[in-house]
Phi, psi and omega in degrees: 000125181266116179278131179246144180237149178238134180287129181287350180261310184260344179082357181275162177289158182242120176289142179278076178228108184311136016273001180271152356283152176258149179246137177244140176251127181243132177236118174272136181076039185307324183273356178280165174303151184310318183291345178262348180285151176237127183247145177214143178255148179227155174247152178202166169281144178297325180291323178295318179295314182298322179298331184267351177284142174295146183302336181277355182260114181284145175251072186292335179298323178296316179299315180297316179300313181295324180287332180275343183282000000 
């Protein structure tokens, strides 16, 4: 069985070639008590995520992944 992933930013499929697919965790109501929070996971291409980050926000996970590979 071939698992397929779709990027939440561009809508295209994601080939399973590290570092992709990447997983994002989203929490609505982050400051509420845990039982009131709602969590959802998303998949994306690392390049799509990086394009949407503000220039002042470092993506150190990419650097660590590339250095460990």
